[in-house]
MARPA-481313 format. One record per residue: residue number from 1; residue in one letter; x negated, z, y of N, C-alpha, C in turn. Coordinates in Angstrom, 1 decimal. Each point is the difference from the previous one (the first is absolute). Layout:
<rs>
NUM,A,X,Z,Y,X,Z,Y,X,Z,Y;
...
</rs>
This chain:
<rs>
1,M,17.2,-0.3,0.3,0.4,-0.7,1.2,-1.2,-0.7,0.7;
2,I,0.2,-1.2,0.4,-1.0,-0.7,0.7,-0.2,0.5,1.4;
3,R,-1.2,0.4,0.4,-0.3,0.6,1.3,-0.8,-1.0,0.9;
4,E,0.1,0.3,1.3,-0.8,-0.8,0.9,-1.5,0.3,-0.1;
5,I,-0.8,-1.0,0.3,-1.5,0.2,-0.1,-0.4,0.6,1.4;
6,V,-0.8,1.0,-0.1,-0.6,0.6,1.2,-1.3,-0.8,0.4;
7,H,-0.1,-0.3,1.3,-1.1,-0.7,0.5,-0.8,0.8,1.1;
8,D,0.3,1.2,0.2,-0.6,0.8,1.0,-1.3,0.6,-0.5;
9,P,-1.2,-0.5,0.5,-1.3,0.5,-0.5,-0.2,1.5,0.2;
10,I,0.6,0.6,1.1,-0.2,1.4,0.2,0.7,0.8,-1.1;
11,F,1.2,-0.4,-0.4,0.6,0.7,-1.1,-0.7,-0.3,-1.3;
12,L,-0.4,-1.2,-0.3,-0.7,-0.4,-1.2,-1.4,0.7,-0.2;
13,A,-0.6,0.4,1.1,-1.3,0.7,0.0,0.1,1.5,-0.3;
14,Q,1.2,0.5,-0.2,0.1,1.4,-0.4,0.0,0.2,-1.5;
15,P,-0.8,1.0,-0.4,0.0,0.2,-1.5,1.4,0.5,-0.5;
16,S,0.2,-0.3,-1.3,1.3,0.4,-0.6,-0.1,1.3,-0.8;
17,A,1.1,0.7,0.0,0.0,1.3,-0.7,0.3,-0.3,-1.5;
18,P,-0.4,1.0,-0.9,0.3,-0.2,-1.4,1.5,-0.1,-0.2;
19,A,0.4,-0.8,-1.0,1.4,-0.2,-0.3,0.5,1.1,-1.1;
20,T,1.2,0.3,0.1,0.6,0.9,-1.0,1.2,-0.7,-0.7;
21,E,0.6,0.7,-0.9,1.1,-0.6,-0.7,1.2,-0.4,0.9;
22,E,0.1,0.8,1.1,1.0,-0.3,1.0,-0.2,-1.4,0.7;
23,D,-1.2,-0.5,-0.1,-0.4,-1.2,0.7,0.2,-1.3,-0.9;
24,L,0.5,0.2,-1.2,0.2,-1.1,-0.9,0.9,-1.1,0.6;
25,P,1.0,0.4,0.8,0.8,-1.1,0.6,-0.8,-0.9,0.9;
26,I,-1.1,0.5,0.6,-0.9,-0.8,0.8,-0.6,-1.0,-0.9;
27,A,-0.5,0.4,-1.1,-0.6,-0.9,-1.0,1.0,-1.1,-0.4;
28,A,1.2,0.3,-0.3,1.0,-1.0,-0.3,0.2,-1.0,1.1;
29,D,0.1,0.5,1.2,0.1,-0.9,1.2,-1.2,-0.9,0.1;
30,L,-1.2,0.6,-0.3,-1.2,-0.8,0.1,0.0,-1.1,-1.0;
31,I,0.4,0.3,-1.2,0.2,-1.0,-1.1,0.9,-1.2,0.5;
32,D,1.2,0.4,0.5,0.9,-1.0,0.5,-0.6,-0.9,1.1;
33,T,-0.7,0.7,0.9,-0.6,-0.7,1.1,-1.1,-1.0,-0.4;
34,L,-0.8,0.5,-1.0,-1.0,-0.9,-0.5,0.6,-1.2,-0.7;
35,K,1.0,0.2,-0.8,0.7,-1.1,-0.8,0.5,-1.0,1.0;
36,A,0.5,0.5,1.2,0.6,-0.9,1.0,-1.1,-0.8,0.7;
37,N,-1.2,0.4,-0.1,-1.1,-0.7,0.7,-1.1,-0.5,-0.9;
38,M,0.3,-0.1,-1.3,-1.0,-0.5,-1.0,-0.5,-1.4,0.3;
39,D,0.7,-0.8,0.8,-0.5,-1.3,0.3,-1.2,0.0,0.9;
40,R,-0.2,1.2,0.7,-1.1,0.1,0.9,-0.8,1.3,0.0;
41,C,0.3,0.8,-1.1,-0.6,1.4,-0.1,-0.2,0.4,-1.4;
42,V,-1.0,0.7,-0.4,-0.3,0.4,-1.4,-0.1,1.5,-0.1;
43,G,0.1,0.7,1.1,0.0,1.5,0.0,0.4,0.6,1.3;
44,M,0.5,1.2,-0.1,0.5,0.7,1.2,-0.3,1.5,-0.1;
45,A,-0.1,0.6,1.2,-0.1,1.5,0.0,1.2,0.5,0.8;
46,A,0.4,1.2,-0.2,1.2,0.6,0.6,-0.1,0.0,1.5;
47,N,-1.2,0.1,0.6,0.0,0.0,1.5,0.4,-1.4,0.5;
48,M,-0.1,-1.0,-0.8,0.5,-1.4,0.4,1.5,0.0,0.2;
49,I,0.7,0.9,-0.5,1.5,0.1,0.2,0.3,1.3,0.8;
50,G,-1.0,0.5,0.7,0.3,1.1,0.9,0.0,1.4,-0.6;
51,K,-0.6,0.2,-1.2,0.0,1.3,-0.7,-1.5,0.3,-0.3;
52,K,-0.4,1.2,0.6,-1.4,0.4,-0.2,-0.2,0.8,-1.3;
53,K,0.2,-0.6,-1.1,-0.2,0.6,-1.3,-0.9,-0.8,-0.9;
54,R,-0.8,0.7,-0.8,-0.9,-0.7,-0.9,0.7,-0.7,-1.2;
55,I,0.6,-1.1,0.3,0.7,-0.8,-0.9,-0.3,-1.5,0.2;
56,I,-0.4,-0.7,-1.1,-0.3,-1.4,0.1,0.7,-0.7,-1.1;
57,V,0.2,-1.3,0.2,0.5,-0.9,-1.0,-0.9,-1.2,-0.1;
58,M,-0.1,-0.6,-1.2,-0.7,-1.3,-0.1,0.8,-0.9,-0.9;
59,A,-0.2,-1.3,0.2,0.6,-1.0,-0.9,-0.8,-0.2,-1.2;
60,K,0.6,0.1,-1.1,-0.6,-0.4,-1.3,0.9,-1.1,-0.6;
61,G,-0.4,-1.3,0.5,0.9,-1.1,-0.3,1.3,0.2,0.8;
62,P,1.1,-0.1,-0.7,1.3,0.1,0.8,0.5,1.5,0.1;
63,I,-0.8,0.9,-0.5,0.4,1.4,0.0,-0.8,0.7,1.1;
64,A,0.7,1.0,0.6,-0.6,0.9,1.0,-0.2,1.3,-0.6;
65,V,-1.2,0.5,0.0,-0.4,1.3,-0.6,-0.3,1.0,1.0;
66,A,0.6,1.2,0.0,-0.3,1.0,0.9,-1.1,1.0,-0.5;
67,M,-0.8,0.4,0.9,-1.0,1.1,-0.2,0.2,1.1,1.0;
68,I,0.2,1.2,-0.5,0.2,1.1,0.9,-1.3,0.8,0.1;
69,N,-0.4,0.3,1.2,-1.2,0.8,0.2,-1.3,-0.6,-0.7;
70,P,-0.2,-1.3,0.2,-1.2,-0.6,-0.6,-1.3,0.5,0.6;
71,V,-1.0,0.2,-0.8,-1.3,0.5,0.4,-1.0,-0.8,-0.8;
72,I,-1.0,-0.6,0.6,-1.1,-0.7,-0.7,-1.0,1.0,-0.4;
73,L,-0.3,0.1,-1.3,-1.0,0.9,-0.5,-1.4,-0.5,0.0;
74,S,-0.1,-1.3,-0.3,-1.3,-0.7,0.0,0.2,-1.5,0.2;
75,A,-1.1,-0.6,0.5,0.1,-1.5,0.3,-1.4,-0.6,-0.3;
76,S,0.1,-1.3,-0.4,-1.3,-0.7,-0.3,0.2,-1.5,0.4;
77,G,-1.2,-0.6,0.2,0.0,-1.4,0.3,0.5,-0.4,1.4;
78,E,-0.7,0.6,1.0,0.4,-0.3,1.4,-0.2,-1.5,0.3;
79,Y,1.0,-0.5,0.8,-0.1,-1.4,0.5,0.7,0.0,1.4;
80,E,-0.3,-1.1,0.7,0.7,-0.2,1.3,1.1,-1.1,-0.2;
81,T,1.1,0.2,0.7,1.1,-0.9,-0.1,0.8,0.0,1.3;
82,E,1.0,-0.9,0.1,0.9,0.0,1.1,1.4,0.3,-0.4;
83,E,0.7,0.8,0.7,1.4,0.3,-0.3,0.9,-0.1,1.2;
84,G,1.2,-0.3,-0.3,1.1,0.0,1.0,0.9,1.2,-0.3;
85,C,0.9,0.2,0.8,1.0,1.1,-0.1,1.3,-0.4,0.6;
86,L,1.1,0.4,-0.7,1.3,-0.3,0.5,0.3,0.7,1.3;
87,S,-0.7,1.2,0.2,0.3,0.8,1.2,-0.9,-0.5,1.2;
88,L,-1.1,-0.7,-0.2,-0.9,-0.4,1.0,-0.3,-1.5,-0.1;
89,E,-0.1,-0.6,1.2,-0.3,-1.5,0.0,-1.4,-0.3,-0.3;
90,G,-0.2,-1.1,-0.6,-1.4,-0.5,-0.3,-0.6,0.5,-1.2;
91,V,-1.3,-0.4,-0.2,-0.7,0.5,-1.2,-1.3,0.7,0.5;
92,R,-0.5,0.9,-0.7,-1.2,0.8,0.3,-0.9,0.1,-1.2;
93,K,-1.3,0.1,0.3,-1.0,0.3,-1.0,0.0,1.4,-0.4;
94,T,-0.1,0.3,-1.3,-0.1,1.4,-0.4,-0.8,0.0,-1.3;
95,K,-0.4,1.2,-0.4,-0.8,0.2,-1.2,1.0,0.6,-1.1;
96,R,-0.1,-0.5,-1.2,0.8,0.5,-1.1,-0.9,0.2,-1.2;
97,Y,0.6,0.5,-1.1,-0.7,0.2,-1.2,0.8,-0.8,-1.1;
98,R,-0.8,-0.6,-0.9,0.6,-0.8,-1.1,0.8,0.8,-1.0;
99,S,-0.5,1.3,-0.2,0.7,0.9,-1.0,0.1,1.3,0.6;
100,I,1.2,0.6,-0.2,0.3,1.4,0.5,0.6,0.8,-1.1;
101,R,-0.3,1.2,0.0,0.7,1.0,-0.9,0.8,0.9,0.9;
102,L,1.3,0.1,-0.3,0.8,0.8,0.9,1.0,0.9,-0.8;
103,K,0.5,0.9,0.8,1.0,1.0,-0.5,1.3,-0.2,0.9;
104,W,1.2,0.0,-0.6,1.2,-0.1,0.7,1.2,0.6,-0.8;
105,Q,1.1,0.0,0.7,1.2,0.5,-0.7,1.0,-1.2,0.0;
106,D,0.8,-0.1,-1.1,1.0,-1.0,-0.1,1.4,0.5,0.6;
107,M,1.0,-0.8,-0.1,1.3,0.3,0.5,0.7,1.2,-0.6;
108,Q,-0.6,0.5,-1.1,0.5,1.2,-0.7,-0.9,1.2,0.4;
109,M,-1.0,-0.2,0.9,-1.0,0.9,0.4,-1.0,0.4,-1.1;
110,K,-0.1,-0.9,-1.0,-0.9,0.3,-1.1,-1.4,-0.6,0.5;
111,E,-1.0,0.8,-0.2,-1.4,-0.4,0.4,-0.6,-1.0,-1.0;
112,H,-0.7,-0.9,0.6,-0.8,-1.0,-0.8,-1.4,-0.2,0.6;
113,I,-0.9,-0.3,-0.9,-1.4,-0.4,0.4,-0.2,-1.3,-0.6;
114,G,-0.6,-1.0,0.7,-0.2,-1.3,-0.5,-1.0,-0.8,0.8;
115,T,-0.3,-1.2,-0.5,-1.0,-0.8,0.7,0.7,-1.3,0.3;
116,L,-0.3,-0.5,1.2,0.5,-1.3,0.4,-1.2,-0.9,0.4;
117,D,0.1,-1.3,-0.3,-1.1,-0.9,0.3,0.5,-1.2,0.8;
118,G,-0.9,-0.7,0.7,0.3,-1.2,0.7,1.0,0.1,1.1;
119,F,0.9,-0.9,0.0,1.0,-0.1,1.1,0.9,1.3,0.1;
120,Q,0.4,0.5,-1.2,0.8,1.2,0.0,-0.7,1.2,0.6;
121,A,-1.3,0.1,-0.2,-0.8,1.1,0.6,-0.1,-0.2,1.5;
122,Q,-0.1,-1.3,0.4,-0.1,-0.3,1.4,1.3,0.4,0.7;
123,I,1.2,-0.3,-0.6,1.3,0.3,0.6,0.1,1.5,0.2;
124,V,-0.3,0.8,-1.1,0.1,1.4,0.1,-1.0,0.6,1.1;
125,Q,-1.2,-0.5,0.1,-0.9,0.5,1.0,0.6,-0.2,1.4;
126,H,0.6,-1.2,0.2,0.6,-0.3,1.3,1.1,1.0,0.3;
127,E,0.8,0.2,-0.9,1.2,0.9,0.2,-0.4,1.5,0.1;
128,I,-1.0,0.4,-0.7,-0.5,1.4,0.2,-0.6,0.1,1.4;
129,D,-0.7,-1.0,0.5,-0.5,0.0,1.3,1.2,0.3,1.0;
130,H,1.1,-0.7,-0.2,1.2,0.3,0.8,0.3,1.5,0.0;
131,C,0.1,0.6,-1.2,0.3,1.4,-0.2,-1.0,0.9,0.8;
132,D,-1.2,-0.5,0.1,-1.1,0.8,0.7,0.0,-0.3,1.5;
133,G,0.9,-0.9,0.4,0.0,-0.3,1.5,-1.0,-1.0,0.4;
134,K,-0.6,-0.7,-1.0,-1.1,-1.0,0.3,0.7,-1.4,0.2;
135,L,-0.2,-0.6,1.2,0.6,-1.3,0.2,-0.9,-1.1,-0.5;
136,I,0.5,-1.0,-0.7,-0.8,-1.0,-0.5,0.2,-1.3,0.9;
</rs>
């Protein structure tokens, strides 16, 4: 189900709790909401639809991929960039890493470890910041 986007910075600044199998419907709603906003958005976190759970989604071409309980294990290649956010107006400078190694669970709650580079790494870092209550 497509959900409304939360714009309240006080809500968005609160850290998210770990997600469980019972939270998978939130991930499905997040996928639907990202797909409905792909013309202006490449990633979302559950708090952007009012749910304080560690669930993110990112666009991989026309597909939206969910990551449950993502954690960055290591990062390299720091750089400065500017990012916008569907929940907040404007763009802001931030530091990101060109390559990240992370751990997450998929929609079947199976654990994965992998590496992302470039723009996909940047998207995931932005969304994990949302889960941590960091406003970009």
